C-alpha positions as CSV (number, residue, x, y, z in Angstrom):
1,M,0.1,0.1,-0.3
2,Q,0.9,3.6,-0.9
3,Y,0.8,6.4,2.0
4,I,1.9,9.7,1.9
5,S,3.0,11.8,5.2
6,T,3.1,15.6,5.8
7,V,6.5,16.1,7.9
8,I,8.7,19.6,9.4
9,S,9.8,20.8,6.2
10,G,13.3,20.3,6.7
11,C,13.4,17.2,8.3
12,E,12.3,15.2,4.8
13,N,15.9,13.3,5.6
14,I,15.8,13.0,9.0
15,I,12.2,11.3,8.7
16,T,13.6,9.5,5.8
17,D,16.3,8.0,7.9
18,F,13.5,7.7,11.0
19,L,11.3,5.7,8.3
20,R,13.9,3.4,7.1
21,T,15.0,2.2,10.6
22,D,11.1,1.5,12.0
23,I,9.8,-0.2,8.6
24,A,11.4,-3.0,7.1
25,D,9.9,-2.9,3.6
26,I,10.0,0.1,2.9
27,K,10.4,1.7,-0.3
28,I,10.3,5.3,-0.2
29,L,9.1,6.2,-3.7
30,K,9.4,10.4,-3.8
31,T,10.6,12.8,-1.0
32,L,9.1,16.3,-1.4
33,N,8.9,19.6,0.5
34,S,7.5,18.7,3.4
35,L,6.0,15.6,2.2
36,I,6.9,11.6,2.1
37,L,5.5,9.4,-0.4
38,Y,6.1,5.5,0.5
39,E,5.3,2.3,0.2
40,T,5.1,-0.6,2.9
41,K,3.0,-3.5,4.0
42,T,2.9,-2.4,7.1
43,D,-0.7,-2.0,9.0
44,M,-2.2,1.5,8.7
45,D,-2.1,1.7,12.5
46,S,1.6,1.2,12.9
47,I,1.9,3.8,10.4
48,C,-0.4,5.9,12.3
49,N,1.7,5.7,15.7
50,L,5.0,7.2,14.3
51,K,5.1,10.2,16.4
52,Y,7.6,12.2,14.0
53,L,4.6,11.9,11.3
54,N,2.2,15.4,11.1
55,N,-0.6,13.9,9.1
56,T,-0.7,10.5,7.2
57,F,-2.9,9.2,3.8
58,V,-3.4,6.2,1.6
59,V,-2.9,7.2,-1.5
60,L,-5.5,6.1,-3.9
61,K,-4.8,7.6,-6.6
62,T,-1.7,9.9,-8.3
63,F,-1.7,12.4,-10.9
64,D,1.6,13.4,-12.9
65,N,2.3,16.5,-15.1
66,L,-0.4,18.7,-13.6
67,S,-0.5,21.7,-15.1
68,G,-2.7,25.1,-15.2
69,T,-4.8,27.0,-12.7
70,D,-5.7,25.9,-9.1
71,T,-9.2,25.5,-10.0
72,Y,-8.8,23.6,-13.6
73,V,-6.0,21.1,-11.9
74,I,-8.6,20.4,-9.1
75,N,-11.8,19.8,-11.4
76,K,-9.4,17.3,-13.8
77,M,-7.9,15.2,-10.5
78,I,-11.4,15.0,-9.7
79,S,-12.7,14.4,-13.2
80,D,-10.0,12.0,-13.5
81,T,-11.0,10.2,-10.3
82,L,-14.3,9.5,-11.3
83,S,-13.5,8.5,-14.3
84,D,-11.4,5.4,-13.2
85,Y,-13.3,5.4,-10.0
86,K,-13.8,1.4,-10.5
87,N,-9.9,1.1,-10.7
88,I,-9.5,2.8,-6.9
89,N,-9.1,0.3,-4.1
90,L,-10.5,1.8,-0.7
91,P,-8.5,0.2,2.1
92,N,-10.3,-2.1,4.4
93,R,-11.6,0.6,6.8
94,K,-15.1,1.2,8.0
95,I,-16.5,4.7,6.7
96,N,-19.9,6.1,8.2
97,V,-19.8,9.5,7.6
98,F,-17.0,11.7,5.0
99,K,-16.4,14.4,3.8
100,I,-13.6,15.8,1.1
101,F,-10.9,18.6,0.9
102,T,-9.7,19.9,-2.3
103,S,-6.3,21.8,-1.9
104,Y,-3.7,23.8,-4.0
105,E,-0.2,24.0,-3.0
106,S,-1.6,23.7,0.7
107,N,-4.5,26.0,0.3
108,L,-8.1,25.0,0.2
109,V,-10.1,25.6,-3.5
110,S,-13.5,25.2,-4.6
111,P,-13.9,22.8,-7.6
112,S,-16.9,22.6,-9.7
113,G,-19.9,21.2,-7.7
114,H,-21.6,19.1,-10.4
115,T,-18.5,16.9,-10.8
116,L,-17.6,16.7,-7.3
117,S,-21.4,15.5,-6.6
118,Q,-21.0,12.6,-9.0
119,L,-17.7,11.5,-6.9
120,I,-19.3,12.3,-3.6
121,D,-22.6,9.8,-4.8
122,K,-19.8,6.8,-6.4
123,I,-18.0,7.2,-2.7
124,K,-21.8,6.5,-0.8
125,Q,-22.8,3.6,-3.0
126,S,-19.8,1.9,-2.8
127,T,-18.8,2.5,0.8
128,K,-22.4,2.4,1.8
129,S,-22.0,5.6,3.9
130,K,-23.2,9.3,4.3
131,F,-21.7,12.2,3.1
132,N,-21.7,15.8,5.9
133,P,-19.2,18.2,5.3
134,V,-19.2,19.6,9.0
135,G,-19.3,16.6,10.8
136,A,-17.6,13.4,9.6
137,D,-15.4,10.2,10.6
138,T,-13.3,10.6,7.2
139,E,-11.9,12.5,5.2
140,F,-11.0,12.1,1.1
141,W,-8.2,15.0,-0.2
142,F,-7.5,15.9,-3.7
143,M,-3.9,17.5,-3.0
144,A,-2.5,19.0,-6.1
145,R,1.3,19.6,-5.6
146,S,3.7,22.9,-6.7
147,E,5.8,20.0,-8.0
148,N,2.9,19.3,-10.7
149,I,1.7,15.9,-8.7
150,G,-0.6,15.3,-7.0
151,F,-2.9,12.9,-5.2
152,F,-6.4,11.7,-4.1
153,A,-5.8,10.2,-0.8
154,L,-7.5,9.1,2.7
155,R,-6.3,10.2,5.8
156,I,-5.9,7.9,8.2
157,T,-4.4,10.1,11.1
158,K,-6.8,11.7,14.1
159,N,-6.7,15.4,14.7
160,K,-3.9,16.4,16.7
161,K,-4.7,18.0,19.9
162,K,-4.7,21.6,20.5
163,L,-1.6,23.2,21.8
164,S,-0.8,26.1,24.3
165,P,0.4,29.1,23.0
166,G,3.9,28.7,22.6
167,E,4.1,24.8,23.3
168,L,6.6,22.6,21.0
169,R,4.8,20.3,18.6
170,P,4.9,16.9,19.7
171,E,6.8,15.7,15.9
172,I,9.2,18.3,16.7
173,A,9.9,17.0,20.3
174,Y,10.1,13.7,19.3
175,I,12.8,14.4,16.7
176,L,14.8,16.5,18.8
177,C,15.0,13.8,21.6
178,R,15.8,11.2,18.6
179,L,18.5,12.8,16.9
180,S,20.1,13.1,20.4
181,K,20.7,9.1,20.3
182,P,18.8,8.0,23.7
183,N,20.9,5.3,25.3
184,E,19.3,4.2,28.8
185,N,22.7,5.4,30.8
186,D,21.5,9.1,29.7
187,V,21.5,11.7,32.4
188,F,19.3,14.1,30.3
189,C,18.5,17.9,30.7
190,D,16.5,20.4,29.2
191,P,17.2,23.8,30.8
192,F,14.3,25.5,28.9
193,C,11.7,23.2,29.0
194,G,8.5,25.3,28.8
195,S,5.7,23.3,29.9
196,G,7.7,19.8,29.0
197,A,7.6,18.6,25.8
198,I,11.0,17.6,25.6
199,P,11.5,15.9,28.7
200,L,8.4,14.1,28.7
201,E,9.2,12.7,25.2
202,R,12.4,11.9,26.2
203,S,11.3,10.0,28.8
204,R,8.8,7.6,26.8
205,I,11.2,7.1,24.1
206,A,14.0,5.3,25.7
207,G,15.4,4.4,28.9
208,Y,17.3,6.5,31.2
209,R,19.3,7.0,34.6
210,G,17.8,10.9,34.9
211,I,16.1,13.5,33.3
212,F,16.4,17.2,34.6
213,A,13.7,19.7,33.5
214,L,14.3,23.6,34.2
215,D,12.6,26.6,33.9
216,I,12.5,30.0,34.8
217,N,8.6,30.6,34.6
218,P,7.1,29.1,37.3
219,D,3.9,28.9,35.5
220,L,5.0,26.5,32.7
221,I,7.0,24.8,35.9
222,S,3.8,24.6,37.7
223,T,2.0,23.1,34.5
224,L,4.8,20.6,33.9
225,K,4.4,19.0,37.7
226,S,0.4,18.4,37.2
227,K,1.2,16.9,34.1
228,T,3.8,14.7,35.9
229,K,1.7,13.7,39.1
230,K,-0.7,12.0,36.7
231,I,2.0,9.2,35.7
232,K,2.0,6.6,37.2
233,N,5.5,4.9,37.3
234,A,7.6,4.2,39.5
235,K,11.0,4.2,37.3
236,F,9.8,7.5,36.3
237,N,8.5,9.6,40.0
238,K,12.0,8.6,41.0
239,S,14.0,9.6,38.3
240,F,12.6,13.2,36.7
241,F,13.6,15.9,38.5
242,I,11.9,19.7,37.8
243,K,12.6,22.9,39.3
244,C,12.5,26.5,38.3
245,Q,15.9,28.0,38.0
246,D,17.2,30.4,35.8
247,F,19.7,27.9,34.0
248,L,22.7,30.5,34.2
249,Q,22.6,29.8,37.8
250,N,22.2,26.2,37.2
251,S,24.3,24.0,40.3
252,F,25.1,21.0,37.8
253,D,28.8,19.8,38.3
254,D,31.1,20.0,35.7
255,N,30.8,17.0,33.1
256,F,27.8,15.5,34.7
257,L,25.1,15.4,32.0
258,D,25.5,13.0,29.1
259,V,22.6,15.0,26.8
260,I,20.8,18.2,26.6
261,V,17.8,18.8,24.1
262,T,16.7,22.1,24.4
263,D,14.7,24.7,22.6
264,P,15.9,27.7,24.0
265,P,14.3,31.3,23.8
266,W,14.6,33.1,20.4
267,G,14.7,36.4,21.2
268,Y,11.3,37.0,19.0
269,F,8.4,36.6,22.3
270,Q,11.2,37.0,25.2
271,N,14.1,39.3,25.6
272,I,17.0,37.8,25.6
273,S,20.6,39.9,25.9
274,N,23.2,40.2,23.3
275,D,25.0,37.7,25.1
276,F,22.6,35.2,25.7
277,Y,23.8,32.6,23.7
278,D,27.1,32.8,24.3
279,L,26.5,32.5,27.7
280,I,24.4,29.6,27.6
281,M,26.9,27.7,25.0
282,A,29.7,28.1,27.7
283,Q,27.6,26.3,30.6
284,F,26.2,23.9,28.2
285,A,30.1,22.9,27.5
286,R,30.9,23.0,31.6
287,I,28.2,20.4,32.1
288,I,28.2,17.8,29.6
289,K,30.6,15.1,30.0
290,P,33.0,14.3,27.0
291,N,31.7,12.9,23.8
292,G,28.4,14.0,25.5
293,R,25.7,15.4,22.8
294,L,24.1,18.7,22.6
295,V,20.6,18.8,20.6
296,L,19.6,22.6,19.9
297,L,16.5,24.1,18.1
298,T,16.7,27.6,17.4
299,A,16.1,30.7,15.1
300,Q,19.2,32.5,16.2
301,K,21.8,30.5,13.4
302,D,24.0,33.0,13.6
303,K,25.3,32.8,17.0
304,M,26.1,28.9,16.3
305,K,28.9,30.5,14.3
306,N,31.2,31.1,17.3
307,I,30.4,27.7,19.3
308,P,33.0,26.5,22.4
309,V,35.6,24.9,20.7
310,T,34.9,21.6,23.1
311,F,31.9,21.3,21.1
312,K,32.2,19.9,17.2
313,L,28.8,20.2,15.1
314,A,27.9,16.8,13.8
315,T,25.0,18.0,11.7
316,Q,22.6,21.0,10.7
317,Y,18.9,21.2,9.5
318,D,17.4,24.2,8.0
319,I,14.0,23.7,8.5
320,L,10.3,25.8,8.6
321,L,8.3,25.5,12.7
322,S,4.9,27.2,12.8
323,G,6.1,29.7,9.6
324,Q,9.7,30.9,11.6
325,K,13.0,29.7,9.8
326,A,14.8,27.9,12.6
327,G,17.5,25.2,12.7
328,I,18.4,22.0,14.4
329,F,22.2,21.7,15.4
330,V,23.2,18.7,16.7
331,F,26.8,19.1,18.9
332,T,29.1,16.6,20.4
333,K,31.5,17.2,23.3
334,K,35.4,16.8,22.2
């Protein structure tokens, strides 16, 4: 079966590597900006459980060499699907109520009502389901891309929970933690943890010796403590430490931590000093062990040019996160 998954823009190579590691029989068919097309016999539920994917769809039909205006392209895709409907194999999945989305370069467009109505009737007849554009348990999508390719697809992932202002998306929290090469012997820290997306994800992704979550904001620390009180796990409760603290005043011993993964203030919404990144990088260099790892998410990419000599830049990814240009930097300590 073929799938398309949307991913964070700039993370396509990271996600391709993850998919090849996690799915033995996967065949990557095409990698586009923020989207990966692939083939596998792995069941849909397992695909849906991959935390680093945004949304995933079963591909029902692919369209190549598309050109023209947005409405023309979408109408042609619908018309071609209608004429070829007998060759479209829907996955064995119960459909009660469905709706259809049509998008061109990620923007919703309005297709011809007559052609769309005919397709709706076909789907209703073949699936014994109902159509409702407001309330539905199933979504069909027509997606046309700027690369002159398009898809008719069935979405199989559910809507994600709404995030609080400033809360890190779970996909990026997972990606950052996995890039740190998690190990059961890690002493791990997120010194700018906010409401805890990164340290909580690290606690789920693999074993560890200890996890430290720090933030200067008492309200965010209070929110994180409330979340952790609901976790009934003896290992977690003994080894997950939360503290409201200014990281620049931290009391960690030299060479204490194995890994730091963090999303420090970017300076867009919080006031930070001009030397803020120099100061925190100096602290990172002090408290991370030799051969330890640092994974940093920031929009202040120019600040990464003058890093402490104890750090070696292993890799860098330029990404687009919530409309903002940012970078993922992976360092090792010499």
